[in-house]
Each structure stands twice: as C-alpha cells, then as structure tokens.
N, C-alpha and C positions, 0 to 999 in steps of 0.2 A: 746253612740253615735248611731244615727239612721243608719239602714242598708244602706240607700242611701248615707249618708255622709261617711260611712266606705268604701263603694265601690269607691267613688270619691277619697278619700285619697289613697287608695290602688292603684288605677289606676295611680295617679300622681307619686307615688313612683316607680311603675313598669316602667312607661315611662321615668322617670329620670334615673333609673338604666340602662335601655336599651340604652338610649342616651349616657350614660357614657361608656358603653361597646363598642358602635359604634365608639365613639371618640378614645378609647384606641386602638381598632383594626385598625382604620384608621392611627393613629400615628405609630403603630407597623409595618404596611405594608409600610408606607412611608419611614421608615429608610432604609430598604434594597434597595428600589428604588433609594433613594438618593445616597447610597453607590455604586450602580450599575452605576449610571450616572457618578460618578467620576471615576469608574473603566474603563469605555469605553474610557475615555480620555487617559488612560495609554497604551492602546493597539494600534497596527498598524492600519492605515486606509486602507491599501491595502494588497493583498495577497503577492505581491513581498516583501514588507517590513516585512511581517510576516516571510517570508523565510530568509530575511536578516535583522534581528532586529538591527544589528550593524549600519545600515544606519540611524537609528533614535536614536542612542546612547542607545540602550536597549539590555541587555544581554539575551541570550536564556533562562537561568534559571529564570530570573526575569519575563520574558514574561509568562511562564507557572505558576509561583507562583502567578501572578496577577489573574489567572483564578481559583485559588483554590476554592473560594466560589461558583463559577458557577458550577464547577464539583461536589462539595459536594452536592449542591442543586439538582443535577441530579442523586444523589445516587451513585456517584463514589468516589473512594479514590485515590488521587494523590500519586504517588511514591515519595520517598525521594530523594532530590538532594544530591548526594554523592560528586560530583566534577563538574567541568565545563561541562555542557551538558550531564551529566551522571546521570541517575535516577536508583534507587535501590528499589526493592519491600519491603514494610514494613515487610513482613514475609519472612522467609528463603527460602521457596519454593513457587512457584506460583501454582495456579490451572489452568490447561489448559482447554480451551474451545474446545479442539479437534484439535488444530492447532499447538501446540508447544510440542515437546517431545525431549528427550535425549536418546542416545544409552547407553546400560549398560556398554560398554567398556570405557566410559568417566567418571571415578569415582574419578578424582582429582578435588575438588571443585572449585579451581581458574582457571581451564583450560577451554578454549572454548569448547562448546558442552556438558558441564556437566549440571546436573539439577540446580545447584546453579546459573550458568551463565545465565539461562533463566530468572532470576530475575533481570537482568541488561539491561538497554536500553539507547542507545545514542539518545537523543532527538534533533530534528531539527525542521522541520515544523510539526512534530508529537511528541506526548508525551505518555509514557506508564503509565497506571493507572490500578486500580482494581475495579471490581464491589463490591457491598456491601457484597457479599458472597465470595469474594477473587479471582474471575476469572480474569486473566490478559487480558486486552484489550488495544488497542491503539486509541488515539484520534488525529484527524488532522483537520486542517481548510480546509473546502471545498469551501465556498463562503463568500464574504464580499461585501455587497451592490450588485452592478450589476456584479461584478467580480466573475467568477467561477460558474455562474448559469448553463452554458452548462454542466460543469463537474458534478454538482449536479444532473441535469436531467438524465445524462447518468448513474450515479451510481444508481439512483432510478430504472432505467430500468434493468440493468444487475447484480447489486450487491444486490438487494433486490427484493422481489416478486417472481413470478413463474419462471422467467428465471434463478434466482440464484440457483434453484434446479435441473437444467439440468446437467447431469454428465460431459458433455464435456465443460461446462462453468468453466473456471479456474480463474475467477475474485474473488478476496478476498471478501467475503460477508460483507455488511454493516449492523451491528446489529440495529443501531438506529441513530437518529439525535438529536443534542442539539442546541437550538436556544438561542442566547443572543444578543438582539437588532438586529443589521444588520449582525451579524456573524452566520454562520451555521457550526457546528462541526459534523463530522462523527465519529461514534464509530465502530471500527473493531476488530476482534480477533487478539491477538498477536501470530505471527508465531514463529517457532523454529529457523529458520535461513534464510540466504539470499543466492541465487544462486551465487552471486559474490564470495562466499567463497568455491564453489564447487571444485575448483582446484586452485593450486597456493597459497593457504592459509593453514589453519590448518587442514581442513578436508581431510582424507585419502580415498577419493572416487575412485572407479575403473572406467574404461571406461564404463562399464555397468551402473553404478550409474549415471554418467553424461549424457549418452545417454537417459536414462529414463527421466531425467529432460528436455532434449531438445525435446523429443517426446511429453511430456505433454504440453510444451509451444506451440509447433506447433498445437497441438489439440485445445488449447485455442485460438490461432490465427484464426484457421479455423472457430471456433464458432463465433468469433467477425466479421470476414470478411463476413460470411454468413448473418450477420445482417447489413452489409454495414458500419461497424465501423472499423476504423483504429486506432491503439494505438499511433503510431508515436514517441514512446519513449521506444522502446523494447530493453532495455539494462539490464544487469544482476542485477543491483541494484533495478530494478523494478520487480524482480521475487523472491518470497519467497517460502520457503519449510518447511514442518513440522519438518523434521530433516535430518541430513546428514547420509546416510547409512554407510559410511566408510567401505566398504567391504574389503578393503586392510588391515584393522586392524585384521580382523578375518579370511580372505581368505575363506569365505563361502558366498554362494549366499543368499541374504536377503530373508526371508520368505515374508515380506511385504515391500511395497515401499511407500515412503513419497509422498504426493500430492504437486504439485507445484501450486502457486497462482500468478496471475498477478495483479499488483497494479499501482497506479498513472496514472489516465486517464485525467489529466488536459490538456494535449496536443492533446488528441484524437479528431477525427472528425467523424461525422456520416452523412450519405447521406440518403435522403428519398428513400423509396422502388421504387418509380417511376422515380428516377433519372437515365437518360441514363448512360451506362457504360463509355462512352467517357467523360462524365461530372463529373465523380467521381475522381477529381484531386485536388491536392494542389499546392501551389506556395510558394517558399521561404522556410526558415528554419521552421521546425515543431514546432511552438510555439503557444501560445494563446495570446489574445489581451493585457493582463496585463504584459506579460513577455517582457522585452526589447530585441530587436533583436540583440543588440550589446553584449548581455550576453550569447549567445549560444556558447557552447564549446564542444559539442558532435561531434564525427566524422560524416561525411555526404557523401552520394554517389554522383557521378558526376551530376546526374539529379537535385539534390537539389542545388548544387553549381552554376549551370548555370542559375538559376533563371526562368526557363521555367516550365510550368505545368507538373506535374508528378503524377504517381500512388502511393498514400500513402500506399496501401496494399503491393506493392513490396518494399516500404521503410521499412515496418515492418520486412520483411524477410531479407533484407540487414542488418539492424541493429542487428538482432539476429545472423546472420552469422558472421558479422564483429567483434562482441565482443569476439567471440571465436578465430577467426583467427588473430585478433590483438594481442592476447596473444600467437600466434603461437601454439594454441591448436590443437592437432592431436590425433586421436584414434590409430594411426599406423595400421589401417585397411584401405587399399587404397580405396576400393569401398565406404566405409562410409565417409571417408575424402573428396572424390570427391563430394558427395552430399552437405557437409558443404561448400565446395568451390563454388558450383553452387548456393548457397543461397546468395552469395555476389558478383556475377558477375557485372561488371561495366555497362553493357548494360541491362537495366530493361526488355527489350523484351526477352532476353535470360535467365534472372534470373528466378529461380523456384518460383512458387507461394507457399503459405503456405500449401495448400492441396497437391500439387505435392511433396514438400519436405517431408511432413508427410507420404505420400504413399510410396515413394522411401525408406526413412529411416526405416520405420516400417517393410517393406518387408525384407530388409537386416538384421535387428536386429532379427526379428522373425525366420529367417532361420539359425540363429547361436545359439549354446547352451549357456545358461547363464554362464556356467563355462568358456567358451572361452573368455568372456568379462571381466573376473576377472584379468585384467591387468592394470597397471598404465598408465594414459594418458601422452602424451608428451606435454610439453609446455615450454615456456620461457617468461620472463617478457618483456614488450615493451621496445625497445631500446637495449636489450641484443644482442650480436653478434650471 
C-alpha cells in the first residue's frame, strides 16, 4: 500500500476511534446528569420545607439519603442512619478538625460527653458526615434559589476569608460550599457540644465554666455588632462549644478553656456602614422572608411584641440574657447575677449593650479567683415552683 493510502486509512481509523470515545464519554456524562435531574425532584423546593420535610411527606433520613451521591461526588462520606434522625460515624472514633473533644473523665462509651458519643449526630436541617480522610464535618442547606442568599453572603463575609481569622470572631467557620443545581450547601466543622447542655443537663459545669461561655458569646456579639450585624436568634441552641469542662467532676480549675462558636445566621440582619444609627432597626418578629410569621415560637421582649421599630442589637442581648433567666439560672454571686438581669431589662433604653455587658461581667470575673467560681450554678426548669 502506498504511503499516502496508508496515511489516509490510518487517519480514518483514528477519527472513527476518537468519535467513538467522544460518544462514550458523552453518554457516560449524560447518565449522572439524568440521575441528578430526577434527584432534584425528590428534594424540597424551599428552605422551610427542608427544615420541615414532614410537610411534603418526606422523612428526615430519606432527605439526606437522597443526597448521598452529591456528597460522595464532593469527596464526603455520609454517616450511617442508625435510627430516626440519628446518624452514626462509620468509624468508632471521629477525627476532630480542632472543634470537637471529650474530657478524660467521660470514659463510659454510651454516656454523653464520651469520645464515642462524638460520633453520633441528630440530623435536622443539618447532617453530619466525614471528609475522605475521616474528619467529622457538618453539612447544612444555606440557600435554595433566591431563598437564603443574604444568609450565604453573610457567611462568606464572617465565616470565611480574613474576618474568620480574627480572634474575637466566634462564628463557626465555613470550610467550603457545595453546589447542586439551585441548592447551596455549607460545610462546617463538627463541634463537641452545645451550650444548651451547659447546665440543667448531663454536663457538670461549674459557675466558672458557664461564665466563660457567656463571656465568649458576648465577645462574639461585640464583634458582630461592630460590623453592624445583629444575629437575632441568640439562643443557647445556636451556641456550640468544643467540649464541656465539667469542673465539678474533678473540682480543679481547667488548664484550658473550650472555645464557643455562634451558628445559624439565617435570621441575621446587616446594615451598611453609612446607615445612621437611628435607622438600624427591625420591625416584627426576628424572621427571614421564607419563614412563616405564624411559626415563631421563641420568647420575645416587649419592643418586639408591640410591633414598633426596635434595636436588633439590644434584642441579641435580651435573648442571651433571657435564655439563662428563663431557666432561673443564677451564679449565686449577686453582682454577677445583677449583670445578667440587666441584660434582659424590659426597657431597651435601660438594657445593657453587648459591649457594656462584656465589660461589666469580665471585670467582675477577673477580680475573682478561679477557685472561688468552682461552685455549682443554681437553676430550675421552666414551670417549676
């Protein structure tokens, strides 16, 4: 065969082979896309129905199971569903990203606060998963279509980038974002515990332990307020902690203190730097556009209930103070308890700002010896006589 004929035949074979490869890859890529299209139809169309999957006859477990392929494609390993809304790590122990620890006194595996219990997670709008190398993280829905875009922008500002590295910023960092069609998921580190367990639950924390958590939270609020950001949902369930010190178990002052993190900024508001102080106000219940107003069940101060414009920064302070006093929490140290009471005064003009509460409380605590705060807090459950 002449060289020219050989080249022509070879070229035809190569072209045919290349075309076959292109068709194969096209079909291969098309299958996941088709599967993804069907998958999106199984997921809630809005954030509120994601929070309440029962409204669309969808179980919480099924919701996150539907996202398994999306999470795996993002290099994440979903945890195993052990029971209703309860996820368990595939491995006995999790790897901490520096946000989840257990104290050495909690050595019974099935008990709260033990290393094994760090591998259990109650999923709601969030789900616990692991990275490819086994580090425990939490995934939550941030935005769907136009809903949650303000929340996403705020997290990108304070939970990622340079501001996330400021020591007084107590916002839980956002490691990365995952995009699936019109849904944006945020990936966050898994924390060791929640501040709503700091007293009245299993954790044997001293007054000093709890006061440290309050001081850190106030420091985080001052940081946010200086940026003209009000959280507007400053309740204990939105405060995470690396671990519970449980000083009352050992009756020794902790060498190190766990860091407190603020989460859930979906109800937060941000005002432009040039916005006059008198215009930095909110009206009505502290909600976002996609949350039904009839669904608000948190306690609220008088200025919110009356329906007139109010200061959302003073609302943050009231919410933080109220969650303690609603449980009749008291340090039994009169001067400190007075500051906590002044955080939830009915008159917002008389109520302490976050910075005033931080300065007063830190001055009192710093003038006391750590050992003197090694006492149990006083509290009673709401409704108890």
